[in-house]
N, C-alpha and C positions, 0 to 999 in steps of 0.2 A: 555603238562602237566606241571604245575608249580612245581618247586623243593620244597621238604619238608623243613620247618623251622628246624634248627638244635639247639640242646640244650646240656648243660653239667650240671651234678649234682655234687656239691662240699659239701661233708659231711664226717666226719671221722668215721661214723658207716656204714659198708658195707651193712647191711640188709636194713637200711633206704634208702641208695643210690639206691639199686636195686629196692626197692618198688616204690620209686618216679619215677625212670626211666620207669619202666613197666607201671605205671599208666598213665604217660603223653603220652607215645607211644600209648597205647591202646585207651585212651579217645580223644586225639587230633591229632593223626597220625603224630607226630613229629619224627625227627630222633635224637637219642641220639648218640653224637659223642665221649662220654667218661664220666667216673666217676672218681672223684679225692678225695683223703683223706686229702690233704694239699694244701695250696696256691701254692707251687712250682709245684706240679703235675698239678694243674689247669692251671697255666700259660703255661706249656709245651703243654697241649692239646689245649688250646685256640690259641696259636701261630700257631699250625699246621692246625687246623680245622676251625677256625673263626666262632664259633656258633653265632646264633642270640640271644640266651637266656642263662643266667647262673642262676641256682637255688643254692643259697649259704647259708649254715648254719653259724651262728655267731660263734659258739664254735668249732674252728678247732685246729689241732695240730700245735704248734709252732707259730701261728699267729692268731690274732683276725680276724674274718670274715669281719669286717668293714674295716680293712686295705686292704684286698683283693678287696673289693668293690671300695675303693678309687683308688687303683692301676689300676684296670680294667677301671674305668671311665677315668683315665688319659691316659692310653695306648690304650684302645679300646673303644672309646666313643660311638660307635654304638651298642655295646652289651647291651641288656636289662637285668636287674638284678632283681631277686626276692629273698629277704632274708627270710629264715625260721629260727625259733628259738623256744627254749623251754621257753624263757623269755617273759613276758608280753610286749605288744607293748609300754606301758608307760615307760619301761626301755630302750629299744633300738630302737623303731620304728622311732623316730624323727632323731636320729643319722644315721640310715640306709638310710633314704631318703635324708638327707643332704649329705651323702657320695656318693650318686649316684644311689641308688636302686629305682626301679619303683614300688616296692610293698613290703609289709611286712606281713607275716602270721605266726601264731604260730603252732607248731608241733601237739598240741593236737586237732586242728580243724579237721573237717571231710575231707576226701579225696576230696569230691566235692568242698570244699572251695579252695583247692590248684589248682584244675583244673580250676576253675573259675578265680582265680587270674592270672594264666598263660594266659588264654584266654583274660582277660582284658588288660594285659600288651602288648601282641602281637597286640592288636587292637589299641595301641597307647595311652592307658589311664593309670591312676594310680590306683593300687590295694591296697588301705589302707582304714581303717575304718573312719567314720565321726569324731570320737573322735580324731584320729591322725591328720586328716585334720585341725581340730580346733586348736590343739596344734601347728602345723606348722604355721598357720596363726598368732597366738599369738606371736610366736617366730619371725616371719617376721616383725611384727610391733613394736617389741622391748619389749613387756611386759614380755615374758617368761624369757628373759635373766636377767632382773633386779630382778625377783622374785626368780629364782632358780639358785644359783651359781654353782650347780653341772653341769649345761650345759657348763660351762667354762672348764671343765676337758677335757683333750685329750682322744682319744678312749682307749689308753692303761691305762691311769689313771682311766678312768671310769670302765674298766674291773676289775682293782684291787679294786676299791671302791665297785663295785657290789659284789665281792667275800667277802669283809669285811662284807658287810651287811648280808651275809648268814652265818656268824660266822666262816669264815676261817681265820687261822693265816698265818703269813708270809711264813712259810715253805710249807704249803698246797698250797698257791697261787703260790709260786715259782715252785712247782712240776707241777701244772696244766698248767702254762704258759711256762714251760720249760726255766725258768730263774733262776738266783741265788737269794738267800735270800737277799743279799746286794742290788741287783737291785730293788727288791720289796720294801725294806726299803726306798730306794731313791724315788720310786714312792709315797710311803706313806707320806714322808716328803713334797713332792711337793703338794700332795693333801691337807695336813693340811695347808700349806701356802696359797693355793688358796682359801680354805674355811674359813680361819681365825680360825682354831681349834688348840689349844695349845698342846694337848696330844693325845696319841694313844687310850686311853680308851674313851676319849670324841669323837674321830673320829668313833670308833666302835658304840657308842650309836647314834651318828648323822646318820651314815650309815643305821643302823637298822630302825630308825624312818623314815628316808627318803624313804626307800624301802617300808615300811608299808603304807605310804601315797600314793604310786604310784599304789597299787593294789586295 
């Protein structure tokens, strides 16, 4: 009898973690080897249990989920990763796949969509929409990079940029990311320099306009 595939759920909301774990165990008969609220907890569980699959939320305590995806890709390249997020795929989907994820799904989608995404990834395929596939192709051939300078931002800078687009100030962003206001201001300065934007007010307007175009 073949061994069950093992998986881990990484999300800072206990109820969501438990729901996803129960759903995947019931529908796909996989073994959940742990649930983690932070990247540190996730790395400890993965080091001990070596799961086949990690289901990872982008918005985590102390660290962006994309950074965890990148770290796992570097340290445990055989782990398959599915990113789940409350954010539209146009905001984070491309970055998630480039970081090493094999799929991207939004939290508001039906439970069946999550199950199908896991099934697709375990079968060796990519679980992303046709729209995201097209964006990745455009990026690969060089068009997307020249058109959208936001893609040049680092993952941390992009997280700050995304929060600016939602109307958050430096102190709110600092609280959310568990960083100092000084560090957030440094990120904002780097973002302005990369995007060629001279002032904070113009950066806010640009961020809001950019986010609107993505939805």
